[in-house]
N, CA, C, O and the ligand as a Tripos MOL2 file, in Angstrom:
@<TRIPOS>MOLECULE
protein
  321   319    81     0     0
PROTEIN
NO_CHARGES

@<TRIPOS>ATOM
      1 N         119.5820  128.0700   75.2710 N.3       1 MET1
      2 CA        120.3720  129.2600   75.3890 C.3       1 MET1
      3 C         120.1860  129.9090   76.7660 C.2       1 MET1
      4 O         119.0780  129.9890   77.2960 O.2       1 MET1
      5 N         121.3130  130.3690   77.3240 N.am      2 LEU2
      6 CA        121.2770  130.9410   78.6470 C.3       2 LEU2
      7 C         121.0930  132.4460   78.5020 C.2       2 LEU2
      8 O         121.6900  133.0630   77.6200 O.2       2 LEU2
      9 N         120.2670  133.0390   79.3650 N.am      3 MET3
     10 CA        120.1890  134.4520   79.5160 C.3       3 MET3
     11 C         120.9570  134.8050   80.7840 C.2       3 MET3
     12 O         120.6710  134.2860   81.8630 O.2       3 MET3
     13 N         121.9300  135.6900   80.6380 N.am      4 ILE4
     14 CA        122.8160  135.9920   81.7450 C.3       4 ILE4
     15 C         122.7640  137.5200   81.9740 C.2       4 ILE4
     16 O         122.7620  138.3120   81.0320 O.2       4 ILE4
     17 N         122.7230  137.8890   83.2430 N.am      5 ARG5
     18 CA        122.8360  139.2820   83.6230 C.3       5 ARG5
     19 C         124.1320  139.4690   84.4380 C.2       5 ARG5
     20 O         124.3360  138.8110   85.4580 O.2       5 ARG5
     21 N         124.9740  140.3500   83.9790 N.am      6 CYS6
     22 CA        126.2430  140.6670   84.7210 C.3       6 CYS6
     23 C         125.8930  141.3340   86.0170 C.2       6 CYS6
     24 O         125.1580  142.3200   86.0470 O.2       6 CYS6
     25 N         126.4340  140.7790   87.1180 N.am      7 PRO7
     26 CA        126.0690  141.4060   88.4170 C.3       7 PRO7
     27 C         126.9100  142.6640   88.6920 C.2       7 PRO7
     28 O         126.7020  143.3160   89.7150 O.2       7 PRO7
     29 N         127.8720  143.0270   87.7910 N.am      8 VAL8
     30 CA        128.6960  144.1780   88.0080 C.3       8 VAL8
     31 C         128.1440  145.3420   87.2540 C.2       8 VAL8
     32 O         127.9100  146.3850   87.8640 O.2       8 VAL8
     33 N         127.9180  145.2420   85.9710 N.am      9 CYS9
     34 CA        127.4480  146.3710   85.1730 C.3       9 CYS9
     35 C         125.9550  146.2540   84.8430 C.2       9 CYS9
     36 O         125.3490  147.2320   84.4040 O.2       9 CYS9
     37 N         125.3530  145.0790   85.0460 N.am     10 GLY10
     38 CA        123.8810  144.9870   84.8690 C.3      10 GLY10
     39 C         123.4900  144.5850   83.4440 C.2      10 GLY10
     40 O         122.3050  144.3590   83.1940 O.2      10 GLY10
     41 N         124.4240  144.4850   82.5080 N.am     11 ILE11
     42 CA        124.0890  144.1700   81.1580 C.3      11 ILE11
     43 C         123.4910  142.7130   81.0890 C.2      11 ILE11
     44 O         124.0390  141.7830   81.6810 O.2      11 ILE11
     45 N         122.4010  142.5600   80.3770 N.am     12 ALA12
     46 CA        121.7620  141.2690   80.2230 C.3      12 ALA12
     47 C         121.7580  140.8690   78.7950 C.2      12 ALA12
     48 O         121.3230  141.6350   77.9350 O.2      12 ALA12
     49 N         122.2440  139.6530   78.5050 N.am     13 ALA13
     50 CA        122.3350  139.1900   77.1290 C.3      13 ALA13
     51 C         122.3950  137.6860   77.1640 C.2      13 ALA13
     52 O         122.4350  137.0820   78.2360 O.2      13 ALA13
     53 N         122.4000  137.0710   75.9850 N.am     14 ASP14
     54 CA        122.4880  135.6410   75.9690 C.3      14 ASP14
     55 C         123.9610  135.2470   76.0980 C.2      14 ASP14
     56 O         124.8510  136.0950   76.0240 O.2      14 ASP14
     57 N         124.1970  133.9760   76.2860 N.am     15 GLU15
     58 CA        125.5450  133.4500   76.6620 C.3      15 GLU15
     59 C         126.6170  133.7900   75.6600 C.2      15 GLU15
     60 O         127.7950  133.8160   76.0170 O.2      15 GLU15
     61 N         126.2580  134.0520   74.4160 N.am     16 THR16
     62 CA        127.2490  134.3170   73.3770 C.3      16 THR16
     63 C         127.9570  135.6420   73.6110 C.2      16 THR16
     64 O         129.0210  135.8970   73.0470 O.2      16 THR16
     65 N         127.3700  136.4670   74.4310 N.am     17 GLU17
     66 CA        127.9780  137.8250   74.7330 C.3      17 GLU17
     67 C         128.9700  137.6460   75.8850 C.2      17 GLU17
     68 O         129.6710  138.5950   76.2340 O.2      17 GLU17
     69 N         129.0470  136.4420   76.4880 N.am     18 PHE18
     70 CA        129.9030  136.2650   77.6460 C.3      18 PHE18
     71 C         130.8700  135.1130   77.3090 C.2      18 PHE18
     72 O         130.6700  134.3610   76.3540 O.2      18 PHE18
     73 N         131.9130  135.0110   78.1260 N.am     19 THR19
     74 CA        132.9060  133.9020   77.9520 C.3      19 THR19
     75 C         132.8890  133.0560   79.2120 C.2      19 THR19
     76 O         133.0010  133.5650   80.3270 O.2      19 THR19
     77 N         132.7460  131.7340   79.0070 N.am     20 SER20
     78 CA        132.7670  130.8390   80.1690 C.3      20 SER20
     79 C         134.2200  130.6080   80.6170 C.2      20 SER20
     80 O         135.1300  130.4500   79.8020 O.2      20 SER20
     81 N         134.3970  130.5950   81.9490 N.am     21 GLY21
     82 CA        135.7530  130.3520   82.4710 C.3      21 GLY21
     83 C         135.8500  129.0880   83.2630 C.2      21 GLY21
     84 O         136.8020  128.9210   84.0250 O.2      21 GLY21
     85 N         134.8780  128.1580   83.1160 N.am     22 GLY22
     86 CA        134.9660  126.8880   83.8030 C.3      22 GLY22
     87 C         134.3960  126.9460   85.2150 C.2      22 GLY22
     88 O         133.8470  127.9510   85.6670 O.2      22 GLY22
     89 N         134.5560  125.8280   85.8690 N.am     23 LEU23
     90 CA        133.9650  125.6980   87.1630 C.3      23 LEU23
     91 C         134.5600  126.6780   88.1420 C.2      23 LEU23
     92 O         135.7430  127.0160   88.0820 O.2      23 LEU23
     93 N         133.6910  127.1370   89.0650 N.am     24 TYR24
     94 CA        134.0670  128.1200   90.0440 C.3      24 TYR24
     95 C         134.8940  127.4430   91.1700 C.2      24 TYR24
     96 O         134.6300  126.3040   91.5540 O.2      24 TYR24
     97 N         135.8530  128.1490   91.6560 N.am     25 GLY25
     98 CA        136.6800  127.5820   92.7100 C.3      25 GLY25
     99 C         138.1110  127.4880   92.2150 C.2      25 GLY25
    100 O         138.4010  127.7890   91.0580 O.2      25 GLY25
    101 N         139.0080  127.0660   93.1090 N.am     26 ARG26
    102 CA        140.3820  127.0090   92.7570 C.3      26 ARG26
    103 C         140.5760  125.8000   91.8450 C.2      26 ARG26
    104 O         139.8420  124.8160   91.9460 O.2      26 ARG26
    105 N         141.5360  125.8740   90.9810 N.am     27 LEU27
    106 CA        141.7800  124.8800   89.9310 C.3      27 LEU27
    107 C         141.9840  123.4710   90.5890 C.2      27 LEU27
    108 O         141.4150  122.4850   90.1220 O.2      27 LEU27
    109 N         142.7490  123.4010   91.6040 N.am     28 GLU28
    110 CA        143.0480  122.1270   92.2130 C.3      28 GLU28
    111 C         141.7620  121.4750   92.8150 C.2      28 GLU28
    112 O         141.6970  120.2550   92.9640 O.2      28 GLU28
    113 N         140.8230  122.2480   93.1300 N.am     29 GLU29
    114 CA        139.5840  121.7560   93.7360 C.3      29 GLU29
    115 C         138.6500  121.2570   92.6590 C.2      29 GLU29
    116 O         137.8010  120.4140   92.9500 O.2      29 GLU29
    117 N         138.7600  121.7340   91.4160 N.am     30 THR30
    118 CA        137.8030  121.3800   90.4180 C.3      30 THR30
    119 C         138.2550  120.3690   89.4460 C.2      30 THR30
    120 O         137.4310  119.7900   88.7380 O.2      30 THR30
    121 N         139.6220  120.1020   89.3660 N.am     31 GLU31
    122 CA        140.1130  119.1980   88.3270 C.3      31 GLU31
    123 C         139.5430  117.7940   88.3570 C.2      31 GLU31
    124 O         139.1970  117.2250   87.3220 O.2      31 GLU31
    125 N         139.4480  117.2330   89.5830 N.am     32 ASN32
    126 CA        138.9510  115.9000   89.7390 C.3      32 ASN32
    127 C         137.5280  115.8380   90.2220 C.2      32 ASN32
    128 O         137.0790  114.8160   90.7420 O.2      32 ASN32
    129 N         136.8260  116.9210   90.0510 N.am     33 ARG33
    130 CA        135.4900  117.0040   90.6460 C.3      33 ARG33
    131 C         134.5120  116.4520   89.5960 C.2      33 ARG33
    132 O         134.6040  116.7470   88.4040 O.2      33 ARG33
    133 N         133.5670  115.6330   90.1000 N.am     34 VAL34
    134 CA        132.4890  115.1350   89.3090 C.3      34 VAL34
    135 C         131.4850  116.2850   89.1360 C.2      34 VAL34
    136 O         131.0970  116.9500   90.0970 O.2      34 VAL34
    137 N         131.0830  116.4910   87.8850 N.am     35 ILE35
    138 CA        130.1210  117.5370   87.6650 C.3      35 ILE35
    139 C         128.7370  117.1000   88.0640 C.2      35 ILE35
    140 O         128.2100  116.1070   87.5620 O.2      35 ILE35
    141 N         128.1590  117.8470   88.9640 N.am     36 PRO36
    142 CA        126.8440  117.4190   89.5450 C.3      36 PRO36
    143 C         125.7590  117.5670   88.4950 C.2      36 PRO36
    144 O         125.9120  118.2120   87.4590 O.2      36 PRO36
    145 N         124.6560  116.9240   88.8370 N.am     37 ARG37
    146 CA        123.4520  116.9180   87.9560 C.3      37 ARG37
    147 C         122.4970  118.0260   88.2870 C.2      37 ARG37
    148 O         121.4400  118.1530   87.6690 O.2      37 ARG37
    149 N         122.8620  118.8350   89.2630 N.am     38 ASP38
    150 CA        121.9460  119.9390   89.5740 C.3      38 ASP38
    151 C         122.5390  121.2780   89.2630 C.2      38 ASP38
    152 O         122.4980  121.7310   88.1190 O.2      38 ASP38
    153 N         123.1010  121.9300   90.2820 N.am     39 VAL39
    154 CA        123.6090  123.3160   90.0170 C.3      39 VAL39
    155 C         125.0770  123.3200   89.9820 C.2      39 VAL39
    156 O         125.7200  122.7940   90.8900 O.2      39 VAL39
    157 N         125.6510  123.9000   88.9520 N.am     40 VAL40
    158 CA        127.0940  124.1110   88.8580 C.3      40 VAL40
    159 C         127.3850  125.5920   89.0390 C.2      40 VAL40
    160 O         126.5710  126.4350   88.6600 O.2      40 VAL40
    161 N         128.5320  125.9150   89.6120 N.am     41 ARG41
    162 CA        128.9200  127.2940   89.7680 C.3      41 ARG41
    163 C         130.1800  127.5300   88.8660 C.2      41 ARG41
    164 O         131.1980  126.8480   88.9770 O.2      41 ARG41
    165 N         130.0410  128.4860   88.0220 N.am     42 GLU42
    166 CA        131.0870  128.7000   87.0250 C.3      42 GLU42
    167 C         131.5450  130.1640   87.0330 C.2      42 GLU42
    168 O         130.8630  131.0620   87.5280 O.2      42 GLU42
    169 N         132.7240  130.3490   86.4650 N.am     43 TRP43
    170 CA        133.2140  131.6910   86.1350 C.3      43 TRP43
    171 C         132.6850  132.1180   84.7640 C.2      43 TRP43
    172 O         132.6620  131.3270   83.8210 O.2      43 TRP43
    173 N         132.2640  133.3750   84.6700 N.am     44 TRP44
    174 CA        131.9170  133.9440   83.3090 C.3      44 TRP44
    175 C         132.4900  135.2880   83.2650 C.2      44 TRP44
    176 O         132.5840  135.9970   84.2670 O.2      44 TRP44
    177 N         132.8960  135.6530   82.0210 N.am     45 LEU45
    178 CA        133.4560  136.9520   81.7620 C.3      45 LEU45
    179 C         132.4500  137.8150   80.9800 C.2      45 LEU45
    180 O         131.8670  137.3550   79.9980 O.2      45 LEU45
    181 N         132.2530  139.0520   81.4150 N.am     46 CYS46
    182 CA        131.3490  139.9890   80.7770 C.3      46 CYS46
    183 C         132.1140  140.5640   79.6000 C.2      46 CYS46
    184 O         132.5890  141.6980   79.6470 O.2      46 CYS46
    185 N         132.2340  139.7410   78.5030 N.am     47 ALA47
    186 CA        133.1630  140.0710   77.4690 C.3      47 ALA47
    187 C         132.7520  141.3480   76.6630 C.2      47 ALA47
    188 O         133.6100  142.1100   76.2180 O.2      47 ALA47
    189 N         131.4410  141.5520   76.4950 N.am     48 ARG48
    190 CA        131.0270  142.6740   75.6620 C.3      48 ARG48
    191 C         130.6260  143.8740   76.5510 C.2      48 ARG48
    192 O         130.2750  144.9390   76.0430 O.2      48 ARG48
    193 N         130.6830  143.6890   77.8380 N.am     49 GLY49
    194 CA        130.2770  144.7330   78.7230 C.3      49 GLY49
    195 C         131.4660  145.3130   79.4590 C.2      49 GLY49
    196 O         132.3380  145.9430   78.8600 O.2      49 GLY49
    197 N         131.4950  145.0830   80.8330 N.am     50 CYS50
    198 CA        132.4810  145.7270   81.6300 C.3      50 CYS50
    199 C         133.8150  144.9650   81.6950 C.2      50 CYS50
    200 O         134.7800  145.4640   82.2740 O.2      50 CYS50
    201 N         133.8750  143.7760   81.1130 N.am     51 GLY51
    202 CA        135.1440  143.0060   81.1300 C.3      51 GLY51
    203 C         135.5200  142.3630   82.4430 C.2      51 GLY51
    204 O         136.6730  141.9980   82.6690 O.2      51 GLY51
    205 N         134.5190  142.2280   83.3140 N.am     52 THR52
    206 CA        134.7810  141.6780   84.6350 C.3      52 THR52
    207 C         134.3800  140.1810   84.7250 C.2      52 THR52
    208 O         133.3480  139.7620   84.2020 O.2      52 THR52
    209 N         135.2320  139.4060   85.4030 N.am     53 TRP53
    210 CA        134.8500  137.9790   85.7390 C.3      53 TRP53
    211 C         133.8580  138.0240   86.8380 C.2      53 TRP53
    212 O         133.9760  138.8280   87.7630 O.2      53 TRP53
    213 N         132.8690  137.1640   86.7550 N.am     54 PHE54
    214 CA        131.8970  136.9910   87.8680 C.3      54 PHE54
    215 C         131.5100  135.5800   87.9650 C.2      54 PHE54
    216 O         131.7630  134.7880   87.0570 O.2      54 PHE54
    217 N         130.8760  135.2330   89.0870 N.am     55 GLY55
    218 CA        130.3900  133.8710   89.3410 C.3      55 GLY55
    219 C         128.9660  133.7530   88.9390 C.2      55 GLY55
    220 O         128.1880  134.7050   89.0140 O.2      55 GLY55
    221 N         128.6230  132.5270   88.4940 N.am     56 MET56
    222 CA        127.2510  132.2280   88.0940 C.3      56 MET56
    223 C         126.8540  130.8360   88.5200 C.2      56 MET56
    224 O         127.6330  129.8990   88.3470 O.2      56 MET56
    225 N         125.6970  130.6760   89.0560 N.am     57 ALA57
    226 CA        125.1700  129.3040   89.3880 C.3      57 ALA57
    227 C         124.1200  128.9650   88.3560 C.2      57 ALA57
    228 O         123.1890  129.7270   88.0930 O.2      57 ALA57
    229 N         124.3090  127.7750   87.7730 N.am     58 ARG58
    230 CA        123.4040  127.3600   86.6500 C.3      58 ARG58
    231 C         122.9550  125.9410   86.8610 C.2      58 ARG58
    232 O         123.7440  125.0510   87.1790 O.2      58 ARG58
    233 N         121.6700  125.7540   86.6770 N.am     59 HIS59
    234 CA        121.1370  124.3900   86.7860 C.3      59 HIS59
    235 C         121.4140  123.6400   85.4810 C.2      59 HIS59
    236 O         121.0190  124.1000   84.4100 O.2      59 HIS59
    237 N         122.1000  122.4710   85.5630 N.am     60 VAL60
    238 CA        122.5920  121.8410   84.3460 C.3      60 VAL60
    239 C         121.4710  121.1550   83.5620 C.2      60 VAL60
    240 O         121.6450  120.8800   82.3750 O.2      60 VAL60
    241 N         120.3540  120.8790   84.1750 N.am     61 VAL61
    242 CA        119.2720  120.1930   83.4620 C.3      61 VAL61
    243 C         118.3540  121.2200   82.7770 C.2      61 VAL61
    244 O         118.1120  121.1270   81.5740 O.2      61 VAL61
    245 N         117.8720  122.1450   83.5000 N.am     62 ASN62
    246 CA        116.9060  123.0920   82.8510 C.3      62 ASN62
    247 C         117.6000  124.3900   82.3830 C.2      62 ASN62
    248 O         116.9560  125.2700   81.8120 O.2      62 ASN62
    249 N         118.8930  124.4960   82.6260 N.am     63 GLN63
    250 CA        119.7160  125.6520   82.1790 C.3      63 GLN63
    251 C         119.2700  126.9740   82.7710 C.2      63 GLN63
    252 O         119.5230  128.0420   82.2140 O.2      63 GLN63
    253 N         118.6220  126.8830   83.8760 N.am     64 ARG64
    254 CA        118.1700  128.1390   84.5390 C.3      64 ARG64
    255 C         119.3230  128.7360   85.3580 C.2      64 ARG64
    256 O         119.9900  128.0270   86.1120 O.2      64 ARG64
    257 N         119.5440  130.0130   85.2040 N.am     65 VAL65
    258 CA        120.5690  130.7580   86.0110 C.3      65 VAL65
    259 C         119.8980  131.0630   87.3470 C.2      65 VAL65
    260 O         118.8970  131.7730   87.4460 O.2      65 VAL65
    261 N         120.5220  130.4750   88.3650 N.am     66 THR66
    262 CA        119.8870  130.6620   89.6930 C.3      66 THR66
    263 C         120.5290  131.8660   90.4660 C.2      66 THR66
    264 O         119.9030  132.4130   91.3730 O.2      66 THR66
    265 N         121.7520  132.2610   90.1070 N.am     67 ALA67
    266 CA        122.3650  133.3680   90.8180 C.3      67 ALA67
    267 C         123.6180  133.8510   90.0220 C.2      67 ALA67
    268 O         124.2780  133.0500   89.3600 O.2      67 ALA67
    269 N         123.9160  135.1050   90.0960 N.am     68 THR68
    270 CA        125.1900  135.6470   89.6450 C.3      68 THR68
    271 C         125.7030  136.5330   90.7760 C.2      68 THR68
    272 O         124.9330  137.0930   91.5560 O.2      68 THR68
    273 N         127.0410  136.6430   90.8390 N.am     69 TRP69
    274 CA        127.6400  137.4420   91.8970 C.3      69 TRP69
    275 C         128.9910  137.9390   91.4260 C.2      69 TRP69
    276 O         129.6790  137.2900   90.6380 O.2      69 TRP69
    277 N         129.3550  139.1200   91.9350 N.am     70 ALA70
    278 CA        130.6740  139.6620   91.6310 C.3      70 ALA70
    279 C         131.7060  138.9220   92.4760 C.2      70 ALA70
    280 O         131.4260  138.5150   93.6040 O.2      70 ALA70
    281 N         132.9310  138.7510   91.9020 N.am     71 ALA71
    282 CA        134.0250  138.1030   92.6360 C.3      71 ALA71
    283 C         134.2370  138.7720   93.9340 C.2      71 ALA71
    284 O         134.2210  140.0000   94.0170 O.2      71 ALA71
    285 N         134.4430  137.9780   94.9830 N.am     72 GLY72
    286 CA        134.5290  138.5590   96.3060 C.3      72 GLY72
    287 C         133.2550  138.7650   97.0200 C.2      72 GLY72
    288 O         133.2360  139.1590   98.1860 O.2      72 GLY72
    289 N         132.1520  138.4960   96.3200 N.am     73 ASP73
    290 CA        130.8360  138.6590   96.9150 C.3      73 ASP73
    291 C         130.0470  137.3730   96.8630 C.2      73 ASP73
    292 O         128.8330  137.3820   96.6560 O.2      73 ASP73
    293 N         130.7670  136.2270   97.0590 N.am     74 GLU74
    294 CA        130.1450  134.9090   96.9080 C.3      74 GLU74
    295 C         129.0050  134.7020   97.8770 C.2      74 GLU74
    296 O         129.1160  135.0470   99.0530 O.2      74 GLU74
    297 N         127.9150  134.1440   97.3980 N.am     75 PRO75
    298 CA        126.8280  133.8510   98.3560 C.3      75 PRO75
    299 C         126.9910  132.5790   99.1430 C.2      75 PRO75
    300 O         126.1320  132.1960   99.9380 O.2      75 PRO75
    301 N         128.1870  131.8860   98.8880 N.am     76 TRP76
    302 CA        128.5440  130.6860   99.6440 C.3      76 TRP76
    303 C         129.7960  130.8920  100.3980 C.2      76 TRP76
    304 O         130.3910  131.9670  100.3240 O.2      76 TRP76
    305 N         130.2300  129.9010  101.1270 N.am     77 ASP77
    306 CA        131.4470  130.0790  101.8600 C.3      77 ASP77
    307 C         132.6880  129.7610  101.0260 C.2      77 ASP77
    308 O         133.7930  129.7360  101.5690 O.2      77 ASP77
    309 N         132.5390  129.5210   99.7490 N.am     78 GLY78
    310 CA        133.7000  129.2650   98.8800 C.3      78 GLY78
    311 C         134.0130  127.7940   98.7380 C.2      78 GLY78
    312 O         134.8180  127.4310   97.8800 O.2      78 GLY78
    313 N         133.4290  126.9480   99.5200 N.am     79 ARG79
    314 CA        133.6870  125.4990   99.4100 C.3      79 ARG79
    315 C         132.5960  124.8590   98.5620 C.2      79 ARG79
    316 O         131.5350  125.4570   98.3840 O.2      79 ARG79
    317 N         132.8190  123.6980   98.0510 N.am     80 HIS80
    318 CA        131.8570  123.0420   97.1380 C.3      80 HIS80
    319 C         131.1530  121.9970   97.9130 C.2      80 HIS80
    320 O         130.2920  121.3020   97.3740 O.2      80 HIS80
    321 ZN        129.5050  143.5000   83.0590 Zn       81 ZN81
@<TRIPOS>BOND
     1     1     2 1
     2     2     3 1
     3     3     4 2
     4     3     5 am
     5     5     6 1
     6     6     7 1
     7     7     8 2
     8     7     9 am
     9     9    10 1
    10    10    11 1
    11    11    12 2
    12    11    13 am
    13    13    14 1
    14    14    15 1
    15    15    16 2
    16    15    17 am
    17    17    18 1
    18    18    19 1
    19    19    20 2
    20    19    21 am
    21    21    22 1
    22    22    23 1
    23    23    24 2
    24    23    25 am
    25    25    26 1
    26    26    27 1
    27    27    28 2
    28    27    29 am
    29    29    30 1
    30    30    31 1
    31    31    32 2
    32    31    33 am
    33    33    34 1
    34    34    35 1
    35    35    36 2
    36    35    37 am
    37    37    38 1
    38    38    39 1
    39    39    40 2
    40    39    41 am
    41    41    42 1
    42    42    43 1
    43    43    44 2
    44    43    45 am
    45    45    46 1
    46    46    47 1
    47    47    48 2
    48    47    49 am
    49    49    50 1
    50    50    51 1
    51    51    52 2
    52    51    53 am
    53    53    54 1
    54    54    55 1
    55    55    56 2
    56    55    57 am
    57    57    58 1
    58    58    59 1
    59    59    60 2
    60    59    61 am
    61    61    62 1
    62    62    63 1
    63    63    64 2
    64    63    65 am
    65    65    66 1
    66    66    67 1
    67    67    68 2
    68    67    69 am
    69    69    70 1
    70    70    71 1
    71    71    72 2
    72    71    73 am
    73    73    74 1
    74    74    75 1
    75    75    76 2
    76    75    77 am
    77    77    78 1
    78    78    79 1
    79    79    80 2
    80    79    81 am
    81    81    82 1
    82    82    83 1
    83    83    84 2
    84    83    85 am
    85    85    86 1
    86    86    87 1
    87    87    88 2
    88    87    89 am
    89    89    90 1
    90    90    91 1
    91    91    92 2
    92    91    93 am
    93    93    94 1
    94    94    95 1
    95    95    96 2
    96    95    97 am
    97    97    98 1
    98    98    99 1
    99    99   100 2
   100    99   101 am
   101   101   102 1
   102   102   103 1
   103   103   104 2
   104   103   105 am
   105   105   106 1
   106   106   107 1
   107   107   108 2
   108   107   109 am
   109   109   110 1
   110   110   111 1
   111   111   112 2
   112   111   113 am
   113   113   114 1
   114   114   115 1
   115   115   116 2
   116   115   117 am
   117   117   118 1
   118   118   119 1
   119   119   120 2
   120   119   121 am
   121   121   122 1
   122   122   123 1
   123   123   124 2
   124   123   125 am
   125   125   126 1
   126   126   127 1
   127   127   128 2
   128   127   129 am
   129   129   130 1
   130   130   131 1
   131   131   132 2
   132   131   133 am
   133   133   134 1
   134   134   135 1
   135   135   136 2
   136   135   137 am
   137   137   138 1
   138   138   139 1
   139   139   140 2
   140   139   141 am
   141   141   142 1
   142   142   143 1
   143   143   144 2
   144   143   145 am
   145   145   146 1
   146   146   147 1
   147   147   148 2
   148   147   149 am
   149   149   150 1
   150   150   151 1
   151   151   152 2
   152   151   153 am
   153   153   154 1
   154   154   155 1
   155   155   156 2
   156   155   157 am
   157   157   158 1
   158   158   159 1
   159   159   160 2
   160   159   161 am
   161   161   162 1
   162   162   163 1
   163   163   164 2
   164   163   165 am
   165   165   166 1
   166   166   167 1
   167   167   168 2
   168   167   169 am
   169   169   170 1
   170   170   171 1
   171   171   172 2
   172   171   173 am
   173   173   174 1
   174   174   175 1
   175   175   176 2
   176   175   177 am
   177   177   178 1
   178   178   179 1
   179   179   180 2
   180   179   181 am
   181   181   182 1
   182   182   183 1
   183   183   184 2
   184   183   185 am
   185   185   186 1
   186   186   187 1
   187   187   188 2
   188   187   189 am
   189   189   190 1
   190   190   191 1
   191   191   192 2
   192   191   193 am
   193   193   194 1
   194   194   195 1
   195   195   196 2
   196   195   197 am
   197   197   198 1
   198   198   199 1
   199   199   200 2
   200   199   201 am
   201   201   202 1
   202   202   203 1
   203   203   204 2
   204   203   205 am
   205   205   206 1
   206   206   207 1
   207   207   208 2
   208   207   209 am
   209   209   210 1
   210   210   211 1
   211   211   212 2
   212   211   213 am
   213   213   214 1
   214   214   215 1
   215   215   216 2
   216   215   217 am
   217   217   218 1
   218   218   219 1
   219   219   220 2
   220   219   221 am
   221   221   222 1
   222   222   223 1
   223   223   224 2
   224   223   225 am
   225   225   226 1
   226   226   227 1
   227   227   228 2
   228   227   229 am
   229   229   230 1
   230   230   231 1
   231   231   232 2
   232   231   233 am
   233   233   234 1
   234   234   235 1
   235   235   236 2
   236   235   237 am
   237   237   238 1
   238   238   239 1
   239   239   240 2
   240   239   241 am
   241   241   242 1
   242   242   243 1
   243   243   244 2
   244   243   245 am
   245   245   246 1
   246   246   247 1
   247   247   248 2
   248   247   249 am
   249   249   250 1
   250   250   251 1
   251   251   252 2
   252   251   253 am
   253   253   254 1
   254   254   255 1
   255   255   256 2
   256   255   257 am
   257   257   258 1
   258   258   259 1
   259   259   260 2
   260   259   261 am
   261   261   262 1
   262   262   263 1
   263   263   264 2
   264   263   265 am
   265   265   266 1
   266   266   267 1
   267   267   268 2
   268   267   269 am
   269   269   270 1
   270   270   271 1
   271   271   272 2
   272   271   273 am
   273   273   274 1
   274   274   275 1
   275   275   276 2
   276   275   277 am
   277   277   278 1
   278   278   279 1
   279   279   280 2
   280   279   281 am
   281   281   282 1
   282   282   283 1
   283   283   284 2
   284   283   285 am
   285   285   286 1
   286   286   287 1
   287   287   288 2
   288   287   289 am
   289   289   290 1
   290   290   291 1
   291   291   292 2
   292   291   293 am
   293   293   294 1
   294   294   295 1
   295   295   296 2
   296   295   297 am
   297   297   298 1
   298   298   299 1
   299   299   300 2
   300   299   301 am
   301   301   302 1
   302   302   303 1
   303   303   304 2
   304   303   305 am
   305   305   306 1
   306   306   307 1
   307   307   308 2
   308   307   309 am
   309   309   310 1
   310   310   311 1
   311   311   312 2
   312   311   313 am
   313   313   314 1
   314   314   315 1
   315   315   316 2
   316   315   317 am
   317   317   318 1
   318   318   319 1
   319   319   320 2
@<TRIPOS>SUBSTRUCTURE
     1 MET1         2 RESIDUE 1 A MET
     2 LEU2         6 RESIDUE 1 A LEU
     3 MET3        10 RESIDUE 1 A MET
     4 ILE4        14 RESIDUE 1 A ILE
     5 ARG5        18 RESIDUE 1 A ARG
     6 CYS6        22 RESIDUE 1 A CYS
     7 PRO7        26 RESIDUE 1 A PRO
     8 VAL8        30 RESIDUE 1 A VAL
     9 CYS9        34 RESIDUE 1 A CYS
    10 GLY10       38 RESIDUE 1 A GLY
    11 ILE11       42 RESIDUE 1 A ILE
    12 ALA12       46 RESIDUE 1 A ALA
    13 ALA13       50 RESIDUE 1 A ALA
    14 ASP14       54 RESIDUE 1 A ASP
    15 GLU15       58 RESIDUE 1 A GLU
    16 THR16       62 RESIDUE 1 A THR
    17 GLU17       66 RESIDUE 1 A GLU
    18 PHE18       70 RESIDUE 1 A PHE
    19 THR19       74 RESIDUE 1 A THR
    20 SER20       78 RESIDUE 1 A SER
    21 GLY21       82 RESIDUE 1 A GLY
    22 GLY22       86 RESIDUE 1 A GLY
    23 LEU23       90 RESIDUE 1 A LEU
    24 TYR24       94 RESIDUE 1 A TYR
    25 GLY25       98 RESIDUE 1 A GLY
    26 ARG26      102 RESIDUE 1 A ARG
    27 LEU27      106 RESIDUE 1 A LEU
    28 GLU28      110 RESIDUE 1 A GLU
    29 GLU29      114 RESIDUE 1 A GLU
    30 THR30      118 RESIDUE 1 A THR
    31 GLU31      122 RESIDUE 1 A GLU
    32 ASN32      126 RESIDUE 1 A ASN
    33 ARG33      130 RESIDUE 1 A ARG
    34 VAL34      134 RESIDUE 1 A VAL
    35 ILE35      138 RESIDUE 1 A ILE
    36 PRO36      142 RESIDUE 1 A PRO
    37 ARG37      146 RESIDUE 1 A ARG
    38 ASP38      150 RESIDUE 1 A ASP
    39 VAL39      154 RESIDUE 1 A VAL
    40 VAL40      158 RESIDUE 1 A VAL
    41 ARG41      162 RESIDUE 1 A ARG
    42 GLU42      166 RESIDUE 1 A GLU
    43 TRP43      170 RESIDUE 1 A TRP
    44 TRP44      174 RESIDUE 1 A TRP
    45 LEU45      178 RESIDUE 1 A LEU
    46 CYS46      182 RESIDUE 1 A CYS
    47 ALA47      186 RESIDUE 1 A ALA
    48 ARG48      190 RESIDUE 1 A ARG
    49 GLY49      194 RESIDUE 1 A GLY
    50 CYS50      198 RESIDUE 1 A CYS
    51 GLY51      202 RESIDUE 1 A GLY
    52 THR52      206 RESIDUE 1 A THR
    53 TRP53      210 RESIDUE 1 A TRP
    54 PHE54      214 RESIDUE 1 A PHE
    55 GLY55      218 RESIDUE 1 A GLY
    56 MET56      222 RESIDUE 1 A MET
    57 ALA57      226 RESIDUE 1 A ALA
    58 ARG58      230 RESIDUE 1 A ARG
    59 HIS59      234 RESIDUE 1 A HIS
    60 VAL60      238 RESIDUE 1 A VAL
    61 VAL61      242 RESIDUE 1 A VAL
    62 ASN62      246 RESIDUE 1 A ASN
    63 GLN63      250 RESIDUE 1 A GLN
    64 ARG64      254 RESIDUE 1 A ARG
    65 VAL65      258 RESIDUE 1 A VAL
    66 THR66      262 RESIDUE 1 A THR
    67 ALA67      266 RESIDUE 1 A ALA
    68 THR68      270 RESIDUE 1 A THR
    69 TRP69      274 RESIDUE 1 A TRP
    70 ALA70      278 RESIDUE 1 A ALA
    71 ALA71      282 RESIDUE 1 A ALA
    72 GLY72      286 RESIDUE 1 A GLY
    73 ASP73      290 RESIDUE 1 A ASP
    74 GLU74      294 RESIDUE 1 A GLU
    75 PRO75      298 RESIDUE 1 A PRO
    76 TRP76      302 RESIDUE 1 A TRP
    77 ASP77      306 RESIDUE 1 A ASP
    78 GLY78      310 RESIDUE 1 A GLY
    79 ARG79      314 RESIDUE 1 A ARG
    80 HIS80      318 RESIDUE 1 A HIS
    81 ZN81       321 GROUP 0 **** ****
């Protein structure tokens, strides 16, 4: 189970309180992309909190959340 903290409103809960929106980035960039074995960046919706979409980096092996960020506040340059 993932524990997620919304970077916008600060609510922290397990993943069932949020909605996954798939891989982070533009659709055309992610459709043919091989899912890595380390960290994936995904969209998540703060469904029970503020209702805001945000980005989250998650390690696919140990399920550790390594970062969350508000849209427009990406810690990367937007490329994969
Ligand atoms: Zn929120």
